[in-house]
Backbone as XML, in Angstrom:
<?xml version="1.0"?>
<chain id="A" units="angstrom">
  <residue number="1" name="MET">
    <atom name="N" x="6.225" y="-9.677" z="15.627"/>
    <atom name="CA" x="4.783" y="-9.199" z="15.644"/>
    <atom name="C" x="3.908" y="-10.367" z="14.387"/>
  </residue>
  <residue number="2" name="THR">
    <atom name="N" x="3.263" y="-10.579" z="15.208"/>
    <atom name="CA" x="1.914" y="-11.562" z="14.614"/>
    <atom name="C" x="1.084" y="-10.767" z="13.496"/>
  </residue>
  <residue number="3" name="ASP">
    <atom name="N" x="0.592" y="-11.493" z="12.245"/>
    <atom name="CA" x="-0.332" y="-10.685" z="11.598"/>
    <atom name="C" x="-1.077" y="-10.227" z="12.463"/>
  </residue>
  <residue number="4" name="VAL">
    <atom name="N" x="-2.257" y="-10.434" z="13.452"/>
    <atom name="CA" x="-3.181" y="-10.129" z="13.834"/>
    <atom name="C" x="-2.934" y="-8.577" z="14.380"/>
  </residue>
  <residue number="5" name="THR">
    <atom name="N" x="-1.660" y="-8.798" z="15.066"/>
    <atom name="CA" x="-1.294" y="-7.846" z="15.818"/>
    <atom name="C" x="-0.892" y="-6.492" z="14.816"/>
  </residue>
  <residue number="6" name="HIS">
    <atom name="N" x="-0.389" y="-6.956" z="13.842"/>
    <atom name="CA" x="0.186" y="-6.086" z="12.719"/>
    <atom name="C" x="-1.231" y="-5.050" z="12.270"/>
  </residue>
  <residue number="7" name="ARG">
    <atom name="N" x="-1.871" y="-5.898" z="12.294"/>
    <atom name="CA" x="-3.531" y="-5.394" z="11.746"/>
    <atom name="C" x="-4.018" y="-4.659" z="12.678"/>
  </residue>
  <residue number="8" name="LEU">
    <atom name="N" x="-3.925" y="-4.800" z="14.276"/>
    <atom name="CA" x="-4.629" y="-4.137" z="14.812"/>
    <atom name="C" x="-4.127" y="-2.856" z="14.909"/>
  </residue>
  <residue number="9" name="ASN">
    <atom name="N" x="-2.734" y="-2.729" z="15.232"/>
    <atom name="CA" x="-1.771" y="-1.683" z="15.298"/>
    <atom name="C" x="-2.303" y="-0.625" z="13.960"/>
  </residue>
  <residue number="10" name="ILE">
    <atom name="N" x="-2.145" y="-1.248" z="12.746"/>
    <atom name="CA" x="-2.465" y="-0.339" z="11.923"/>
    <atom name="C" x="-3.733" y="-0.047" z="11.888"/>
  </residue>
  <residue number="11" name="SER">
    <atom name="N" x="-4.844" y="-0.423" z="12.306"/>
    <atom name="CA" x="-6.284" y="-0.234" z="12.400"/>
    <atom name="C" x="-6.088" y="1.323" z="13.403"/>
  </residue>
  <residue number="12" name="TYR">
    <atom name="N" x="-5.570" y="0.936" z="14.625"/>
    <atom name="CA" x="-5.474" y="1.718" z="15.639"/>
    <atom name="C" x="-4.891" y="3.273" z="15.425"/>
  </residue>
  <residue number="13" name="TYR">
    <atom name="N" x="-3.990" y="3.161" z="14.718"/>
    <atom name="CA" x="-3.301" y="4.404" z="14.264"/>
    <atom name="C" x="-3.582" y="5.353" z="12.911"/>
  </residue>
  <residue number="14" name="THR">
    <atom name="N" x="-4.541" y="4.403" z="12.184"/>
    <atom name="CA" x="-5.337" y="4.974" z="11.079"/>
    <atom name="C" x="-6.591" y="5.041" z="10.824"/>
  </residue>
  <residue number="15" name="SER">
    <atom name="N" x="-7.629" y="4.947" z="12.204"/>
    <atom name="CA" x="-8.762" y="5.104" z="12.214"/>
    <atom name="C" x="-9.499" y="6.564" z="11.869"/>
  </residue>
  <residue number="16" name="ALA">
    <atom name="N" x="-8.694" y="7.338" z="12.347"/>
    <atom name="CA" x="-9.077" y="8.834" z="11.951"/>
    <atom name="C" x="-9.266" y="8.997" z="10.483"/>
  </residue>
  <residue number="17" name="PHE">
    <atom name="N" x="-8.433" y="8.191" z="9.706"/>
    <atom name="CA" x="-8.535" y="8.845" z="8.412"/>
    <atom name="C" x="-9.112" y="7.838" z="7.362"/>
  </residue>
  <residue number="18" name="ASP">
    <atom name="N" x="-10.043" y="8.715" z="6.114"/>
    <atom name="CA" x="-10.571" y="8.104" z="5.644"/>
    <atom name="C" x="-9.861" y="7.989" z="4.068"/>
  </residue>
  <residue number="19" name="PHE">
    <atom name="N" x="-9.117" y="7.229" z="4.215"/>
    <atom name="CA" x="-8.480" y="6.614" z="2.655"/>
    <atom name="C" x="-7.874" y="5.648" z="3.049"/>
  </residue>
  <residue number="20" name="PRO">
    <atom name="N" x="-8.077" y="4.528" z="2.031"/>
    <atom name="CA" x="-7.426" y="3.411" z="2.088"/>
    <atom name="C" x="-5.931" y="3.297" z="1.868"/>
  </residue>
  <residue number="21" name="ILE">
    <atom name="N" x="-5.517" y="2.202" z="2.736"/>
    <atom name="CA" x="-4.071" y="1.962" z="3.214"/>
    <atom name="C" x="-3.543" y="0.616" z="2.746"/>
  </residue>
  <residue number="22" name="LEU">
    <atom name="N" x="-2.583" y="0.491" z="1.676"/>
    <atom name="CA" x="-1.844" y="-0.543" z="1.082"/>
    <atom name="C" x="-1.074" y="-0.938" z="2.319"/>
  </residue>
  <residue number="23" name="THR">
    <atom name="N" x="-1.320" y="-2.497" z="2.581"/>
    <atom name="CA" x="-0.577" y="-3.307" z="3.494"/>
    <atom name="C" x="-0.236" y="-4.448" z="2.468"/>
  </residue>
  <residue number="24" name="GLN">
    <atom name="N" x="0.829" y="-5.494" z="3.739"/>
    <atom name="CA" x="1.191" y="-6.547" z="3.184"/>
    <atom name="C" x="1.858" y="-6.463" z="1.485"/>
  </residue>
  <residue number="25" name="VAL">
    <atom name="N" x="2.603" y="-5.846" z="1.386"/>
    <atom name="CA" x="2.875" y="-5.425" z="-0.054"/>
    <atom name="C" x="4.790" y="-5.152" z="0.215"/>
  </residue>
  <residue number="26" name="ASP">
    <atom name="N" x="5.266" y="-6.210" z="-0.440"/>
    <atom name="CA" x="7.225" y="-5.791" z="-0.692"/>
    <atom name="C" x="7.261" y="-4.783" z="-1.268"/>
  </residue>
  <residue number="27" name="ILE">
    <atom name="N" x="7.296" y="-3.287" z="-0.913"/>
    <atom name="CA" x="7.959" y="-2.384" z="-0.957"/>
    <atom name="C" x="8.765" y="-1.460" z="-0.227"/>
  </residue>
  <residue number="28" name="GLY">
    <atom name="N" x="9.568" y="-0.828" z="-0.712"/>
    <atom name="CA" x="10.584" y="-0.210" z="0.125"/>
    <atom name="C" x="11.996" y="-0.944" z="0.349"/>
  </residue>
  <residue number="29" name="HIS">
    <atom name="N" x="12.300" y="-0.854" z="1.311"/>
    <atom name="CA" x="13.554" y="-1.926" z="1.911"/>
    <atom name="C" x="13.276" y="-3.043" z="2.091"/>
  </residue>
  <residue number="30" name="THR">
    <atom name="N" x="12.803" y="-4.137" z="1.575"/>
    <atom name="CA" x="12.115" y="-5.319" z="1.783"/>
    <atom name="C" x="12.964" y="-6.128" z="0.478"/>
  </residue>
  <residue number="31" name="SER">
    <atom name="N" x="13.025" y="-7.604" z="1.092"/>
    <atom name="CA" x="13.386" y="-8.345" z="-0.095"/>
    <atom name="C" x="12.399" y="-9.828" z="0.123"/>
  </residue>
  <residue number="32" name="PRO">
    <atom name="N" x="11.799" y="-10.241" z="-0.735"/>
    <atom name="CA" x="11.820" y="-9.307" z="-2.239"/>
    <atom name="C" x="11.157" y="-8.182" z="-2.134"/>
  </residue>
  <residue number="33" name="GLN">
    <atom name="N" x="11.353" y="-7.057" z="-3.288"/>
    <atom name="CA" x="11.043" y="-5.946" z="-3.082"/>
    <atom name="C" x="10.337" y="-5.646" z="-4.494"/>
  </residue>
  <residue number="34" name="MET">
    <atom name="N" x="9.314" y="-4.758" z="-4.596"/>
    <atom name="CA" x="8.385" y="-4.527" z="-5.840"/>
    <atom name="C" x="8.921" y="-2.983" z="-5.728"/>
  </residue>
  <residue number="35" name="ILE">
    <atom name="N" x="9.117" y="-2.432" z="-6.864"/>
    <atom name="CA" x="9.955" y="-1.093" z="-6.976"/>
    <atom name="C" x="8.556" y="-0.023" z="-7.283"/>
  </residue>
  <residue number="36" name="LEU">
    <atom name="N" x="8.037" y="1.238" z="-6.745"/>
    <atom name="CA" x="7.167" y="1.565" z="-6.952"/>
    <atom name="C" x="7.848" y="3.061" z="-7.092"/>
  </residue>
  <residue number="37" name="PRO">
    <atom name="N" x="7.614" y="3.391" z="-8.223"/>
    <atom name="CA" x="8.049" y="4.716" z="-8.467"/>
    <atom name="C" x="6.938" y="5.814" z="-8.194"/>
  </residue>
  <residue number="38" name="ASN">
    <atom name="N" x="8.025" y="6.684" z="-7.648"/>
    <atom name="CA" x="7.498" y="8.332" z="-7.131"/>
    <atom name="C" x="6.916" y="9.073" z="-8.365"/>
  </residue>
  <residue number="39" name="GLY">
    <atom name="N" x="5.752" y="9.927" z="-8.071"/>
    <atom name="CA" x="5.659" y="10.815" z="-8.743"/>
    <atom name="C" x="4.718" y="10.257" z="-10.152"/>
  </residue>
  <residue number="40" name="ILE">
    <atom name="N" x="4.330" y="9.201" z="-10.177"/>
    <atom name="CA" x="3.369" y="9.014" z="-11.193"/>
    <atom name="C" x="1.892" y="8.134" z="-10.847"/>
  </residue>
  <residue number="41" name="GLN">
    <atom name="N" x="0.876" y="8.384" z="-11.812"/>
    <atom name="CA" x="-0.463" y="8.280" z="-11.048"/>
    <atom name="C" x="-0.228" y="6.641" z="-10.782"/>
  </residue>
  <residue number="42" name="ALA">
    <atom name="N" x="-1.298" y="6.671" z="-9.786"/>
    <atom name="CA" x="-1.581" y="5.041" z="-9.236"/>
    <atom name="C" x="-3.085" y="5.058" z="-8.962"/>
  </residue>
  <residue number="43" name="THR">
    <atom name="N" x="-3.596" y="4.163" z="-8.707"/>
    <atom name="CA" x="-5.174" y="3.894" z="-7.999"/>
    <atom name="C" x="-5.216" y="3.243" z="-7.029"/>
  </residue>
  <residue number="44" name="LEU">
    <atom name="N" x="-5.692" y="3.079" z="-5.918"/>
    <atom name="CA" x="-5.847" y="2.084" z="-5.089"/>
    <atom name="C" x="-7.250" y="2.184" z="-4.644"/>
  </residue>
  <residue number="45" name="GLY">
    <atom name="N" x="-8.116" y="1.005" z="-4.741"/>
    <atom name="CA" x="-9.320" y="0.998" z="-4.652"/>
    <atom name="C" x="-9.629" y="0.131" z="-3.599"/>
  </residue>
  <residue number="46" name="SER">
    <atom name="N" x="-9.995" y="0.359" z="-2.406"/>
    <atom name="CA" x="-10.180" y="-0.382" z="-1.376"/>
    <atom name="C" x="-11.396" y="-1.370" z="-1.553"/>
  </residue>
  <residue number="47" name="GLU">
    <atom name="N" x="-12.603" y="-0.995" z="-2.109"/>
    <atom name="CA" x="-13.670" y="-1.919" z="-2.126"/>
    <atom name="C" x="-13.658" y="-2.643" z="-3.423"/>
  </residue>
  <residue number="48" name="GLN">
    <atom name="N" x="-12.507" y="-2.523" z="-4.378"/>
    <atom name="CA" x="-12.500" y="-3.191" z="-5.354"/>
    <atom name="C" x="-11.109" y="-4.114" z="-5.029"/>
  </residue>
  <residue number="49" name="ASN">
    <atom name="N" x="-10.576" y="-4.101" z="-3.787"/>
    <atom name="CA" x="-9.382" y="-4.855" z="-3.515"/>
    <atom name="C" x="-8.209" y="-4.482" z="-4.995"/>
  </residue>
  <residue number="50" name="LEU">
    <atom name="N" x="-8.260" y="-3.241" z="-5.052"/>
    <atom name="CA" x="-7.447" y="-3.107" z="-6.724"/>
    <atom name="C" x="-5.811" y="-1.912" z="-6.105"/>
  </residue>
  <residue number="51" name="PHE">
    <atom name="N" x="-5.041" y="-2.463" z="-6.660"/>
    <atom name="CA" x="-3.895" y="-1.468" z="-6.961"/>
    <atom name="C" x="-3.076" y="-1.293" z="-7.743"/>
  </residue>
  <residue number="52" name="SER">
    <atom name="N" x="-3.521" y="-0.335" z="-9.225"/>
    <atom name="CA" x="-2.711" y="-0.699" z="-10.270"/>
    <atom name="C" x="-1.703" y="0.755" z="-10.229"/>
  </residue>
  <residue number="53" name="ILE">
    <atom name="N" x="-0.743" y="0.606" z="-11.051"/>
    <atom name="CA" x="-0.056" y="1.839" z="-11.556"/>
    <atom name="C" x="-0.378" y="2.157" z="-12.848"/>
  </residue>
  <residue number="54" name="ASP">
    <atom name="N" x="-0.900" y="3.066" z="-13.057"/>
    <atom name="CA" x="-1.626" y="3.843" z="-14.323"/>
    <atom name="C" x="-1.007" y="4.466" z="-15.583"/>
  </residue>
  <residue number="55" name="GLU">
    <atom name="N" x="0.187" y="4.828" z="-15.176"/>
    <atom name="CA" x="1.206" y="5.606" z="-16.209"/>
    <atom name="C" x="2.501" y="4.662" z="-16.268"/>
  </residue>
  <residue number="56" name="ALA">
    <atom name="N" x="3.442" y="4.766" z="-17.192"/>
    <atom name="CA" x="4.635" y="4.367" z="-17.252"/>
    <atom name="C" x="5.589" y="5.054" z="-16.436"/>
  </residue>
  <residue number="57" name="ALA">
    <atom name="N" x="6.401" y="4.607" z="-15.790"/>
    <atom name="CA" x="7.360" y="5.154" z="-14.678"/>
    <atom name="C" x="8.660" y="5.569" z="-15.453"/>
  </residue>
  <residue number="58" name="VAL">
    <atom name="N" x="8.943" y="5.098" z="-16.799"/>
    <atom name="CA" x="9.811" y="5.946" z="-17.726"/>
    <atom name="C" x="9.195" y="6.220" z="-19.165"/>
  </residue>
  <residue number="59" name="VAL">
    <atom name="N" x="9.929" y="7.460" z="-19.379"/>
    <atom name="CA" x="9.068" y="8.121" z="-20.632"/>
    <atom name="C" x="10.070" y="7.670" z="-22.007"/>
  </residue>
</chain>
Protein backbone atom coordinates (compact mmCIF):
# COMPACT_ATOMS: atom_id res chain seq x y z
CA MET A 1 0.00 0.00 0.00
CA THR A 2 1.40 3.38 -0.94
CA ASP A 3 1.65 6.26 1.49
CA VAL A 4 -1.05 8.16 -0.42
CA THR A 5 -3.43 5.18 -0.35
CA HIS A 6 -2.74 4.70 3.35
CA ARG A 7 -3.55 8.34 4.11
CA LEU A 8 -6.74 8.22 2.01
CA ASN A 9 -7.93 5.10 3.83
CA ILE A 10 -7.28 6.67 7.22
CA SER A 11 -9.08 9.87 6.18
CA TYR A 12 -12.06 7.91 4.84
CA TYR A 13 -12.58 5.80 7.94
CA THR A 14 -11.92 8.51 10.52
CA SER A 15 -13.52 11.61 8.97
CA ALA A 16 -16.51 11.45 11.36
CA PHE A 17 -14.29 11.73 14.44
CA ASP A 18 -13.16 15.01 15.99
CA PHE A 19 -9.84 14.03 17.54
CA PRO A 20 -6.26 13.77 16.26
CA ILE A 21 -4.97 10.43 14.99
CA LEU A 22 -1.32 9.44 15.31
CA THR A 23 0.08 7.76 12.16
CA GLN A 24 3.44 6.81 10.67
CA VAL A 25 4.90 5.85 14.07
CA ASP A 26 6.64 2.55 14.80
CA ILE A 27 4.58 1.38 17.78
CA GLY A 28 3.13 -2.05 18.39
CA HIS A 29 4.26 -5.17 16.56
CA THR A 30 6.73 -3.57 14.14
CA SER A 31 10.46 -3.33 13.89
CA PRO A 32 11.91 -0.97 14.94
CA GLN A 33 9.37 -0.25 17.62
CA MET A 34 8.80 2.44 20.20
CA ILE A 35 7.29 1.22 23.46
CA LEU A 36 4.09 3.10 24.25
CA PRO A 37 3.12 2.38 27.89
CA ASN A 38 -0.55 1.80 28.71
CA GLY A 39 -2.31 3.90 31.33
CA ILE A 40 -0.07 6.95 31.45
CA GLN A 41 -0.87 10.55 30.54
CA ALA A 42 0.12 11.60 27.02
CA THR A 43 -0.56 14.64 24.83
CA LEU A 44 -1.39 14.57 21.12
CA GLY A 45 -1.72 18.00 19.51
CA SER A 46 -2.40 17.97 15.79
CA GLU A 47 -2.17 21.73 15.31
CA GLN A 48 1.26 21.83 16.96
CA ASN A 49 2.41 18.53 15.36
CA LEU A 50 3.11 17.34 18.91
CA PHE A 51 3.14 13.99 20.68
CA SER A 52 4.54 13.71 24.18
CA ILE A 53 4.49 11.18 27.01
CA ASP A 54 3.76 13.36 30.02
CA GLU A 55 4.62 11.07 32.94
CA ALA A 56 7.03 8.30 33.80
CA ALA A 57 6.06 4.79 32.78
CA VAL A 58 7.73 3.34 35.88
CA VAL A 59 7.36 4.80 39.35
